[in-house]
TORKOL-4160 file (C-alpha; in steps of 0.2 Angstrom, whole numbers, padded with zeros to 4 digits, m for minus):
298
<pt num="1" X="m0435" Y="m0191" Z="m0113"/>
<pt num="2" X="m0448" Y="m0179" Z="m0119"/>
<pt num="3" X="m0432" Y="m0168" Z="m0127"/>
<pt num="4" X="m0427" Y="m0182" Z="m0138"/>
<pt num="5" X="m0447" Y="m0186" Z="m0143"/>
<pt num="6" X="m0446" Y="m0167" Z="m0149"/>
<pt num="7" X="m0430" Y="m0169" Z="m0160"/>
<pt num="8" X="m0433" Y="m0184" Z="m0166"/>
<pt num="9" X="m0452" Y="m0181" Z="m0171"/>
<pt num="10" X="m0444" Y="m0166" Z="m0180"/>
<pt num="11" X="m0431" Y="m0179" Z="m0189"/>
<pt num="12" X="m0446" Y="m0189" Z="m0196"/>
<pt num="13" X="m0452" Y="m0176" Z="m0208"/>
<pt num="14" X="m0441" Y="m0178" Z="m0222"/>
<pt num="15" X="m0452" Y="m0170" Z="m0237"/>
<pt num="16" X="m0443" Y="m0173" Z="m0253"/>
<pt num="17" X="m0446" Y="m0159" Z="m0263"/>
<pt num="18" X="m0438" Y="m0161" Z="m0281"/>
<pt num="19" X="m0443" Y="m0146" Z="m0290"/>
<pt num="20" X="m0434" Y="m0147" Z="m0308"/>
<pt num="21" X="m0437" Y="m0135" Z="m0322"/>
<pt num="22" X="m0426" Y="m0139" Z="m0339"/>
<pt num="23" X="m0419" Y="m0123" Z="m0347"/>
<pt num="24" X="m0426" Y="m0117" Z="m0362"/>
<pt num="25" X="m0416" Y="m0122" Z="m0376"/>
<pt num="26" X="m0410" Y="m0108" Z="m0390"/>
<pt num="27" X="m0419" Y="m0108" Z="m0406"/>
<pt num="28" X="m0408" Y="m0112" Z="m0421"/>
<pt num="29" X="m0401" Y="m0099" Z="m0430"/>
<pt num="30" X="m0411" Y="m0097" Z="m0448"/>
<pt num="31" X="m0401" Y="m0089" Z="m0463"/>
<pt num="32" X="m0408" Y="m0082" Z="m0477"/>
<pt num="33" X="m0399" Y="m0081" Z="m0493"/>
<pt num="34" X="m0399" Y="m0070" Z="m0509"/>
<pt num="35" X="m0389" Y="m0074" Z="m0524"/>
<pt num="36" X="m0384" Y="m0063" Z="m0539"/>
<pt num="37" X="m0399" Y="m0070" Z="m0550"/>
<pt num="38" X="m0411" Y="m0066" Z="m0538"/>
<pt num="39" X="m0415" Y="m0081" Z="m0531"/>
<pt num="40" X="m0416" Y="m0083" Z="m0510"/>
<pt num="41" X="m0412" Y="m0098" Z="m0503"/>
<pt num="42" X="m0411" Y="m0103" Z="m0482"/>
<pt num="43" X="m0399" Y="m0114" Z="m0472"/>
<pt num="44" X="m0396" Y="m0115" Z="m0453"/>
<pt num="45" X="m0378" Y="m0112" Z="m0457"/>
<pt num="46" X="m0371" Y="m0097" Z="m0465"/>
<pt num="47" X="m0365" Y="m0098" Z="m0483"/>
<pt num="48" X="m0348" Y="m0092" Z="m0489"/>
<pt num="49" X="m0352" Y="m0076" Z="m0503"/>
<pt num="50" X="m0353" Y="m0082" Z="m0520"/>
<pt num="51" X="m0341" Y="m0076" Z="m0533"/>
<pt num="52" X="m0348" Y="m0062" Z="m0540"/>
<pt num="53" X="m0340" Y="m0068" Z="m0558"/>
<pt num="54" X="m0346" Y="m0085" Z="m0558"/>
<pt num="55" X="m0359" Y="m0087" Z="m0571"/>
<pt num="56" X="m0377" Y="m0091" Z="m0567"/>
<pt num="57" X="m0381" Y="m0108" Z="m0571"/>
<pt num="58" X="m0390" Y="m0108" Z="m0588"/>
<pt num="59" X="m0384" Y="m0090" Z="m0593"/>
<pt num="60" X="m0369" Y="m0086" Z="m0603"/>
<pt num="61" X="m0356" Y="m0076" Z="m0597"/>
<pt num="62" X="m0361" Y="m0058" Z="m0601"/>
<pt num="63" X="m0347" Y="m0046" Z="m0609"/>
<pt num="64" X="m0335" Y="m0037" Z="m0599"/>
<pt num="65" X="m0343" Y="m0018" Z="m0599"/>
<pt num="66" X="m0338" Y="m0002" Z="m0590"/>
<pt num="67" X="m0336" Y="m0005" Z="m0572"/>
<pt num="68" X="m0353" Y="m0003" Z="m0563"/>
<pt num="69" X="m0361" Y="m0007" Z="m0547"/>
<pt num="70" X="m0356" Y="m0024" Z="m0542"/>
<pt num="71" X="m0371" Y="m0035" Z="m0538"/>
<pt num="72" X="m0373" Y="m0039" Z="m0519"/>
<pt num="73" X="m0365" Y="m0052" Z="m0512"/>
<pt num="74" X="m0376" Y="m0064" Z="m0502"/>
<pt num="75" X="m0376" Y="m0059" Z="m0484"/>
<pt num="76" X="m0382" Y="m0070" Z="m0470"/>
<pt num="77" X="m0397" Y="m0060" Z="m0464"/>
<pt num="78" X="m0401" Y="m0070" Z="m0447"/>
<pt num="79" X="m0421" Y="m0074" Z="m0448"/>
<pt num="80" X="m0433" Y="m0065" Z="m0433"/>
<pt num="81" X="m0432" Y="m0077" Z="m0418"/>
<pt num="82" X="m0448" Y="m0082" Z="m0412"/>
<pt num="83" X="m0450" Y="m0074" Z="m0395"/>
<pt num="84" X="m0445" Y="m0087" Z="m0380"/>
<pt num="85" X="m0459" Y="m0086" Z="m0366"/>
<pt num="86" X="m0453" Y="m0078" Z="m0352"/>
<pt num="87" X="m0458" Y="m0084" Z="m0334"/>
<pt num="88" X="m0459" Y="m0072" Z="m0320"/>
<pt num="89" X="m0444" Y="m0076" Z="m0308"/>
<pt num="90" X="m0452" Y="m0082" Z="m0291"/>
<pt num="91" X="m0443" Y="m0073" Z="m0276"/>
<pt num="92" X="m0435" Y="m0087" Z="m0264"/>
<pt num="93" X="m0442" Y="m0090" Z="m0249"/>
<pt num="94" X="m0428" Y="m0084" Z="m0235"/>
<pt num="95" X="m0417" Y="m0098" Z="m0229"/>
<pt num="96" X="m0424" Y="m0108" Z="m0213"/>
<pt num="97" X="m0412" Y="m0107" Z="m0198"/>
<pt num="98" X="m0409" Y="m0121" Z="m0185"/>
<pt num="99" X="m0415" Y="m0107" Z="m0172"/>
<pt num="100" X="m0431" Y="m0106" Z="m0180"/>
<pt num="101" X="m0434" Y="m0124" Z="m0181"/>
<pt num="102" X="m0429" Y="m0127" Z="m0163"/>
<pt num="103" X="m0442" Y="m0112" Z="m0158"/>
<pt num="104" X="m0457" Y="m0121" Z="m0168"/>
<pt num="105" X="m0453" Y="m0137" Z="m0158"/>
<pt num="106" X="m0454" Y="m0128" Z="m0143"/>
<pt num="107" X="m0438" Y="m0135" Z="m0135"/>
<pt num="108" X="m0432" Y="m0120" Z="m0124"/>
<pt num="109" X="m0449" Y="m0121" Z="m0115"/>
<pt num="110" X="m0447" Y="m0140" Z="m0113"/>
<pt num="111" X="m0429" Y="m0140" Z="m0106"/>
<pt num="112" X="m0434" Y="m0128" Z="m0093"/>
<pt num="113" X="m0442" Y="m0142" Z="m0081"/>
<pt num="114" X="m0425" Y="m0153" Z="m0085"/>
<pt num="115" X="m0413" Y="m0147" Z="m0073"/>
<pt num="116" X="m0425" Y="m0151" Z="m0058"/>
<pt num="117" X="m0430" Y="m0167" Z="m0067"/>
<pt num="118" X="m0411" Y="m0173" Z="m0070"/>
<pt num="119" X="m0405" Y="m0169" Z="m0053"/>
<pt num="120" X="m0418" Y="m0179" Z="m0045"/>
<pt num="121" X="m0413" Y="m0195" Z="m0057"/>
<pt num="122" X="m0396" Y="m0193" Z="m0053"/>
<pt num="123" X="m0394" Y="m0190" Z="m0035"/>
<pt num="124" X="m0387" Y="m0204" Z="m0024"/>
<pt num="125" X="m0401" Y="m0211" Z="m0014"/>
<pt num="126" X="m0399" Y="m0216" Z="0003"/>
<pt num="127" X="m0388" Y="m0203" Z="0009"/>
<pt num="128" X="m0372" Y="m0211" Z="0005"/>
<pt num="129" X="m0363" Y="m0194" Z="0001"/>
<pt num="130" X="m0359" Y="m0182" Z="0016"/>
<pt num="131" X="m0363" Y="m0163" Z="0018"/>
<pt num="132" X="m0347" Y="m0158" Z="0008"/>
<pt num="133" X="m0348" Y="m0170" Z="m0006"/>
<pt num="134" X="m0367" Y="m0167" Z="m0007"/>
<pt num="135" X="m0365" Y="m0149" Z="m0010"/>
<pt num="136" X="m0349" Y="m0153" Z="m0024"/>
<pt num="137" X="m0364" Y="m0163" Z="m0032"/>
<pt num="138" X="m0377" Y="m0150" Z="m0031"/>
<pt num="139" X="m0364" Y="m0139" Z="m0041"/>
<pt num="140" X="m0361" Y="m0151" Z="m0054"/>
<pt num="141" X="m0379" Y="m0153" Z="m0057"/>
<pt num="142" X="m0382" Y="m0135" Z="m0058"/>
<pt num="143" X="m0368" Y="m0133" Z="m0069"/>
<pt num="144" X="m0371" Y="m0149" Z="m0081"/>
<pt num="145" X="m0391" Y="m0147" Z="m0082"/>
<pt num="146" X="m0393" Y="m0130" Z="m0082"/>
<pt num="147" X="m0407" Y="m0126" Z="m0095"/>
<pt num="148" X="m0397" Y="m0113" Z="m0105"/>
<pt num="149" X="m0383" Y="m0124" Z="m0104"/>
<pt num="150" X="m0392" Y="m0138" Z="m0111"/>
<pt num="151" X="m0400" Y="m0128" Z="m0125"/>
<pt num="152" X="m0382" Y="m0122" Z="m0132"/>
<pt num="153" X="m0378" Y="m0139" Z="m0132"/>
<pt num="154" X="m0394" Y="m0146" Z="m0141"/>
<pt num="155" X="m0392" Y="m0131" Z="m0153"/>
<pt num="156" X="m0372" Y="m0132" Z="m0157"/>
<pt num="157" X="m0376" Y="m0151" Z="m0161"/>
<pt num="158" X="m0392" Y="m0149" Z="m0170"/>
<pt num="159" X="m0385" Y="m0135" Z="m0180"/>
<pt num="160" X="m0370" Y="m0146" Z="m0187"/>
<pt num="161" X="m0382" Y="m0162" Z="m0190"/>
<pt num="162" X="m0395" Y="m0154" Z="m0199"/>
<pt num="163" X="m0396" Y="m0153" Z="m0216"/>
<pt num="164" X="m0401" Y="m0133" Z="m0224"/>
<pt num="165" X="m0410" Y="m0140" Z="m0237"/>
<pt num="166" X="m0422" Y="m0150" Z="m0225"/>
<pt num="167" X="m0424" Y="m0137" Z="m0213"/>
<pt num="168" X="m0437" Y="m0128" Z="m0223"/>
<pt num="169" X="m0448" Y="m0143" Z="m0225"/>
<pt num="170" X="m0447" Y="m0147" Z="m0206"/>
<pt num="171" X="m0451" Y="m0130" Z="m0202"/>
<pt num="172" X="m0465" Y="m0131" Z="m0214"/>
<pt num="173" X="m0472" Y="m0146" Z="m0204"/>
<pt num="174" X="m0469" Y="m0138" Z="m0188"/>
<pt num="175" X="m0481" Y="m0123" Z="m0195"/>
<pt num="176" X="m0495" Y="m0135" Z="m0201"/>
<pt num="177" X="m0509" Y="m0137" Z="m0191"/>
<pt num="178" X="m0504" Y="m0156" Z="m0185"/>
<pt num="179" X="m0486" Y="m0149" Z="m0182"/>
<pt num="180" X="m0489" Y="m0137" Z="m0171"/>
<pt num="181" X="m0503" Y="m0147" Z="m0162"/>
<pt num="182" X="m0489" Y="m0160" Z="m0158"/>
<pt num="183" X="m0476" Y="m0147" Z="m0152"/>
<pt num="184" X="m0487" Y="m0140" Z="m0139"/>
<pt num="185" X="m0493" Y="m0156" Z="m0133"/>
<pt num="186" X="m0474" Y="m0160" Z="m0131"/>
<pt num="187" X="m0471" Y="m0144" Z="m0121"/>
<pt num="188" X="m0485" Y="m0146" Z="m0112"/>
<pt num="189" X="m0480" Y="m0164" Z="m0104"/>
<pt num="190" X="m0463" Y="m0156" Z="m0102"/>
<pt num="191" X="m0469" Y="m0144" Z="m0090"/>
<pt num="192" X="m0479" Y="m0155" Z="m0080"/>
<pt num="193" X="m0474" Y="m0161" Z="m0063"/>
<pt num="194" X="m0485" Y="m0177" Z="m0062"/>
<pt num="195" X="m0483" Y="m0182" Z="m0081"/>
<pt num="196" X="m0473" Y="m0198" Z="m0074"/>
<pt num="197" X="m0486" Y="m0204" Z="m0061"/>
<pt num="198" X="m0502" Y="m0199" Z="m0075"/>
<pt num="199" X="m0494" Y="m0209" Z="m0089"/>
<pt num="200" X="m0494" Y="m0226" Z="m0079"/>
<pt num="201" X="m0512" Y="m0226" Z="m0084"/>
<pt num="202" X="m0507" Y="m0226" Z="m0102"/>
<pt num="203" X="m0495" Y="m0240" Z="m0099"/>
<pt num="204" X="m0498" Y="m0254" Z="m0113"/>
<pt num="205" X="m0507" Y="m0271" Z="m0106"/>
<pt num="206" X="m0515" Y="m0262" Z="m0090"/>
<pt num="207" X="m0534" Y="m0264" Z="m0089"/>
<pt num="208" X="m0542" Y="m0250" Z="m0096"/>
<pt num="209" X="m0527" Y="m0245" Z="m0106"/>
<pt num="210" X="m0525" Y="m0239" Z="m0124"/>
<pt num="211" X="m0530" Y="m0251" Z="m0139"/>
<pt num="212" X="m0517" Y="m0263" Z="m0147"/>
<pt num="213" X="m0520" Y="m0255" Z="m0163"/>
<pt num="214" X="m0514" Y="m0239" Z="m0155"/>
<pt num="215" X="m0500" Y="m0245" Z="m0144"/>
<pt num="216" X="m0494" Y="m0254" Z="m0161"/>
<pt num="217" X="m0492" Y="m0236" Z="m0169"/>
<pt num="218" X="m0483" Y="m0228" Z="m0155"/>
<pt num="219" X="m0471" Y="m0243" Z="m0154"/>
<pt num="220" X="m0468" Y="m0241" Z="m0174"/>
<pt num="221" X="m0467" Y="m0223" Z="m0171"/>
<pt num="222" X="m0454" Y="m0227" Z="m0157"/>
<pt num="223" X="m0445" Y="m0239" Z="m0167"/>
<pt num="224" X="m0442" Y="m0228" Z="m0183"/>
<pt num="225" X="m0437" Y="m0212" Z="m0174"/>
<pt num="226" X="m0425" Y="m0222" Z="m0162"/>
<pt num="227" X="m0431" Y="m0213" Z="m0147"/>
<pt num="228" X="m0428" Y="m0226" Z="m0135"/>
<pt num="229" X="m0411" Y="m0229" Z="m0142"/>
<pt num="230" X="m0406" Y="m0212" Z="m0141"/>
<pt num="231" X="m0413" Y="m0210" Z="m0124"/>
<pt num="232" X="m0404" Y="m0223" Z="m0119"/>
<pt num="233" X="m0386" Y="m0219" Z="m0124"/>
<pt num="234" X="m0389" Y="m0202" Z="m0119"/>
<pt num="235" X="m0394" Y="m0209" Z="m0101"/>
<pt num="236" X="m0378" Y="m0219" Z="m0101"/>
<pt num="237" X="m0367" Y="m0204" Z="m0107"/>
<pt num="238" X="m0373" Y="m0195" Z="m0090"/>
<pt num="239" X="m0374" Y="m0210" Z="m0080"/>
<pt num="240" X="m0354" Y="m0212" Z="m0084"/>
<pt num="241" X="m0351" Y="m0193" Z="m0081"/>
<pt num="242" X="m0359" Y="m0192" Z="m0065"/>
<pt num="243" X="m0350" Y="m0208" Z="m0059"/>
<pt num="244" X="m0335" Y="m0202" Z="m0064"/>
<pt num="245" X="m0338" Y="m0187" Z="m0053"/>
<pt num="246" X="m0343" Y="m0196" Z="m0039"/>
<pt num="247" X="m0330" Y="m0208" Z="m0041"/>
<pt num="248" X="m0319" Y="m0193" Z="m0038"/>
<pt num="249" X="m0326" Y="m0186" Z="m0023"/>
<pt num="250" X="m0325" Y="m0203" Z="m0015"/>
<pt num="251" X="m0308" Y="m0206" Z="m0003"/>
<pt num="252" X="m0296" Y="m0214" Z="m0014"/>
<pt num="253" X="m0297" Y="m0232" Z="m0006"/>
<pt num="254" X="m0316" Y="m0233" Z="m0010"/>
<pt num="255" X="m0314" Y="m0226" Z="m0027"/>
<pt num="256" X="m0317" Y="m0238" Z="m0044"/>
<pt num="257" X="m0307" Y="m0239" Z="m0059"/>
<pt num="258" X="m0313" Y="m0233" Z="m0074"/>
<pt num="259" X="m0314" Y="m0251" Z="m0081"/>
<pt num="260" X="m0325" Y="m0255" Z="m0066"/>
<pt num="261" X="m0336" Y="m0240" Z="m0068"/>
<pt num="262" X="m0338" Y="m0244" Z="m0087"/>
<pt num="263" X="m0342" Y="m0262" Z="m0084"/>
<pt num="264" X="m0356" Y="m0256" Z="m0073"/>
<pt num="265" X="m0363" Y="m0244" Z="m0087"/>
<pt num="266" X="m0362" Y="m0259" Z="m0099"/>
<pt num="267" X="m0373" Y="m0270" Z="m0086"/>
<pt num="268" X="m0385" Y="m0254" Z="m0084"/>
<pt num="269" X="m0387" Y="m0255" Z="m0103"/>
<pt num="270" X="m0392" Y="m0273" Z="m0102"/>
<pt num="271" X="m0405" Y="m0271" Z="m0088"/>
<pt num="272" X="m0412" Y="m0253" Z="m0094"/>
<pt num="273" X="m0417" Y="m0256" Z="m0113"/>
<pt num="274" X="m0433" Y="m0265" Z="m0110"/>
<pt num="275" X="m0438" Y="m0254" Z="m0095"/>
<pt num="276" X="m0436" Y="m0240" Z="m0106"/>
<pt num="277" X="m0444" Y="m0245" Z="m0119"/>
<pt num="278" X="m0460" Y="m0249" Z="m0110"/>
<pt num="279" X="m0458" Y="m0230" Z="m0102"/>
<pt num="280" X="m0456" Y="m0222" Z="m0118"/>
<pt num="281" X="m0470" Y="m0229" Z="m0127"/>
<pt num="282" X="m0482" Y="m0225" Z="m0111"/>
<pt num="283" X="m0476" Y="m0207" Z="m0110"/>
<pt num="284" X="m0478" Y="m0206" Z="m0129"/>
<pt num="285" X="m0497" Y="m0213" Z="m0127"/>
<pt num="286" X="m0500" Y="m0201" Z="m0113"/>
<pt num="287" X="m0492" Y="m0187" Z="m0121"/>
<pt num="288" X="m0501" Y="m0189" Z="m0138"/>
<pt num="289" X="m0518" Y="m0195" Z="m0128"/>
<pt num="290" X="m0528" Y="m0181" Z="m0138"/>
<pt num="291" X="m0522" Y="m0185" Z="m0156"/>
<pt num="292" X="m0533" Y="m0198" Z="m0167"/>
<pt num="293" X="m0525" Y="m0214" Z="m0174"/>
<pt num="294" X="m0525" Y="m0205" Z="m0191"/>
<pt num="295" X="m0514" Y="m0192" Z="m0184"/>
<pt num="296" X="m0502" Y="m0203" Z="m0177"/>
<pt num="297" X="m0501" Y="m0212" Z="m0192"/>
<pt num="298" X="m0496" Y="m0195" Z="m0201"/>
């Protein structure tokens, strides 16, 4: 449950950064025209050269004389363009990776205690397995719930699903004073051996328990982030895998069909949702007990 709290809390931080800058438009070209009679005009488009023999309005055509230096034909001379203000390029910060975000969230620390907790949770109670089957189950638990294996799986899934453009925002949040404080609280609760017992005092409705306003904030956080639902689906997936493994270890005449196992899993879903929601809220109230209400609101 702690692991899902970390990832779901990080996923709440969706900071929309819209930094748009319209490109500076080019200044229009201005052309200066000097005509044969000495007049000057300006235009935004280049003009064709005027006929050197064309008469100037208001004057008689001149008599032909010995070849002389012809008058300069009008030429388009671009006027000096006003300088466009330049902005110093801001260096881009290095891209944030999924590994950096998971490290800031303290995921590896939290996963260290997971194997033992999961092993206790999923071991059959009441000595239903003989020594050989119990040993086989121990190997399965060690193989599937090893901290390194879990981290590799979470890292791969997180890297695949995370939006690159949002990683920087999440990292910024986790580096903030409040984000770092929350990550530290989650890591501390993950390694506590008696956290499950101590959280009972924070269960809603209990005598001397948390105020109704605080409970409402945490319940909204649970609903918004989907912590209970995510934990339920993960628990059912693990339960399904464990049931299959145990079923294969049973004698053939005691094994169940896949349909029977799936029916039990769906029954477990209906029975577990409400209780898991209560446990999730109680654990979050315990885990975030040192946060102020306004910090939880954030």
